[in-house]
C-alpha positions as CSV (number, residue, x, y, z in Angstrom):
1,M,-12.3,51.3,42.1
2,F,-10.4,52.1,39.0
3,S,-7.6,49.2,40.0
4,L,-10.5,46.9,40.7
5,L,-12.0,47.4,37.4
6,Q,-8.8,47.3,35.9
7,M,-7.9,43.9,37.6
8,K,-11.5,42.3,36.8
9,F,-10.8,43.7,33.0
10,H,-7.2,41.9,33.1
11,G,-8.8,38.8,34.6
12,L,-11.6,38.5,31.7
13,L,-8.9,38.9,29.0
14,L,-6.9,36.4,30.7
15,L,-9.9,34.0,30.8
16,L,-10.8,34.9,27.2
17,S,-7.4,34.5,25.9
18,K,-7.6,30.5,27.7
19,V,-10.9,29.9,26.1
20,W,-9.5,31.3,22.6
21,T,-6.5,28.9,22.9
22,C,-8.7,26.1,23.9
23,I,-10.8,26.4,20.9
24,C,-8.3,26.7,18.5
25,F,-6.6,23.8,19.9
26,M,-9.9,21.7,19.5
27,F,-10.2,23.3,15.9
28,N,-6.8,22.4,14.9
29,R,-7.1,18.7,16.1
30,Q,-10.6,18.3,14.5
31,V,-9.2,19.8,11.0
32,R,-6.1,17.5,11.3
33,A,-8.3,14.2,12.1
34,F,-10.4,15.4,8.9
35,I,-7.7,16.0,6.7
36,Q,-5.9,12.6,7.7
37,Y,-8.9,10.6,6.3
38,Q,-9.3,13.1,2.8
39,P,-8.2,10.6,-0.1
40,V,-5.0,11.7,-2.0
41,K,-5.7,12.3,-5.5
42,Y,-2.9,12.4,-7.9
43,E,-2.9,13.2,-11.7
44,L,-1.2,10.8,-13.8
45,F,0.7,12.6,-16.3
46,P,1.6,10.6,-20.0
47,L,5.0,10.3,-20.7
48,S,6.4,13.0,-22.7
49,P,7.3,12.4,-26.5
50,V,11.1,13.0,-25.5
51,S,10.5,10.0,-22.8
52,R,8.5,8.0,-24.6
53,H,11.3,7.7,-27.3
54,R,13.9,7.1,-25.0
55,L,12.1,4.3,-23.7
56,S,11.7,2.7,-27.1
57,L,15.2,2.6,-27.6
58,V,16.1,0.4,-24.6
59,Q,14.9,-2.9,-23.7
60,R,12.4,-2.8,-20.9
61,K,13.3,-4.0,-17.4
62,T,11.4,-5.9,-15.2
63,L,10.4,-5.1,-11.9
64,V,9.8,-7.8,-9.4
65,L,7.3,-7.1,-6.6
66,D,7.0,-9.6,-3.6
67,L,3.2,-10.0,-2.4
68,D,2.8,-10.4,1.1
69,E,4.2,-7.7,3.3
70,T,5.1,-5.5,0.4
71,L,2.0,-4.9,-2.0
72,I,-0.5,-6.2,0.7
73,H,-1.1,-7.5,4.0
74,S,-3.3,-10.3,4.9
75,H,-4.8,-12.3,7.6
76,H,-6.9,-15.5,7.5
77,N,-10.2,-16.4,9.1
78,A,-10.6,-12.7,11.2
79,M,-7.2,-13.4,13.1
80,P,-5.9,-9.8,12.6
81,R,-2.1,-9.5,12.7
82,N,-0.3,-6.5,14.2
83,T,0.8,-5.4,10.9
84,V,-2.4,-3.7,10.0
85,K,-3.9,-0.9,12.5
86,P,-6.7,-2.5,14.5
87,G,-10.1,-1.5,13.2
88,T,-9.0,-1.0,9.8
89,P,-11.3,-2.6,7.2
90,H,-10.1,-5.2,4.6
91,D,-10.0,-4.0,0.8
92,F,-11.1,-7.3,-0.2
93,T,-11.3,-11.0,0.8
94,V,-10.2,-14.2,-1.2
95,K,-11.4,-17.5,-0.4
96,V,-9.4,-20.2,-1.1
97,T,-9.4,-24.1,-0.3
98,I,-5.9,-25.4,1.2
99,D,-5.8,-29.4,1.7
100,R,-9.6,-29.5,1.3
101,H,-10.1,-26.6,4.3
102,P,-11.8,-23.6,2.8
103,V,-9.7,-20.3,4.2
104,R,-10.7,-17.1,4.0
105,F,-8.1,-14.3,3.7
106,F,-8.8,-10.6,4.6
107,V,-6.5,-8.4,2.4
108,H,-5.2,-5.0,3.0
109,K,-3.6,-3.2,0.2
110,R,-0.7,-1.0,0.7
111,P,-1.9,2.9,0.8
112,H,-1.9,4.0,-2.8
113,V,-0.5,0.6,-4.3
114,D,-2.9,0.8,-7.4
115,Y,-1.5,4.3,-8.1
116,F,2.1,2.9,-7.8
117,L,1.1,-0.1,-10.0
118,D,-0.5,2.3,-12.8
119,V,2.5,4.3,-12.7
120,V,5.6,1.9,-12.6
121,S,3.8,-0.2,-15.1
122,Q,4.7,2.3,-17.9
123,W,8.1,1.6,-17.3
124,Y,8.6,-2.1,-16.4
125,D,7.4,-4.9,-17.0
126,L,5.8,-6.0,-13.7
127,V,6.3,-9.6,-12.3
128,V,4.7,-10.8,-8.8
129,F,7.1,-13.3,-7.1
130,T,5.6,-14.9,-3.9
131,A,6.5,-17.7,-1.6
132,S,3.2,-18.1,-1.0
133,M,0.8,-21.1,-2.8
134,E,-0.1,-20.3,-6.3
135,I,-4.1,-20.7,-5.2
136,Y,-3.7,-17.8,-2.9
137,G,-1.3,-15.9,-4.7
138,A,-2.7,-15.9,-7.9
139,A,-6.1,-15.0,-6.6
140,V,-4.7,-11.9,-4.8
141,A,-2.6,-11.0,-8.2
142,D,-6.1,-11.2,-10.0
143,K,-7.6,-8.6,-7.5
144,L,-4.4,-6.5,-7.6
145,D,-4.5,-6.4,-11.0
146,N,-8.0,-5.9,-11.5
147,G,-8.2,-6.5,-15.6
148,R,-5.6,-3.8,-16.0
149,N,-3.5,-6.7,-17.1
150,I,-0.1,-5.4,-15.9
151,L,0.6,-8.2,-13.9
152,R,1.4,-10.7,-16.4
153,R,4.0,-12.7,-15.2
154,R,3.6,-14.6,-11.7
155,Y,5.8,-17.0,-9.6
156,Y,4.9,-19.0,-6.8
157,R,6.2,-21.0,-4.0
158,Q,6.6,-24.1,-6.7
159,H,9.3,-21.5,-8.4
160,C,11.2,-20.9,-4.9
161,T,13.8,-23.1,-3.7
162,P,13.1,-24.9,-0.5
163,D,15.9,-23.7,2.3
164,Y,15.8,-25.1,5.7
165,G,12.2,-24.9,6.3
166,S,11.6,-21.7,4.4
167,Y,11.5,-20.5,0.7
168,T,14.0,-18.7,-1.1
169,K,13.3,-17.1,-4.5
170,D,15.6,-17.5,-7.1
171,L,15.6,-14.5,-9.6
172,S,17.2,-16.7,-12.2
173,A,14.0,-18.2,-12.8
174,I,12.3,-15.1,-14.2
175,C,15.1,-13.9,-16.5
176,S,18.8,-15.5,-17.1
177,D,20.3,-12.1,-17.6
178,L,19.8,-10.5,-14.3
179,N,20.7,-7.2,-15.6
180,R,17.3,-6.6,-17.1
181,V,15.7,-7.1,-13.4
182,T,15.0,-4.8,-10.7
183,T,13.8,-5.9,-7.1
């Protein structure tokens, strides 16, 4: 009788152990899902006086940034591309007219791109260089800049060199001294 009671108790402990493991697994999964969608918050620390002084002694460099597939992903007229996870809502919409046809672009910003632009704009003059048409590139750059006036210089398709059906970006169009340019 004692061994039967001991076996039932052992079975009950085993069952409770399995239930506890299942509960912990489900809880862990829910916590991970919750944490995944929490906004990341950064504290933007100003440059120290020493760093600010050192930067004032050297000529400011230029950081050239590509637009499409670097700072943003976009698709037009609701035809999603595989560069963005399906079901991800777009950050903003740009409506432009190309060859007398209205086209609507759905734009997805790279994660943390606004923070990135805020930080690097302290150290570099930011330039956008895209092979896209100016009507589209200017509208997207305006949305990214968002009135901060950090994307002052912009270069578009007309600043590129046609090269066998594609466009090559010539950085000498930005600055003749390429030692001051970072890509």
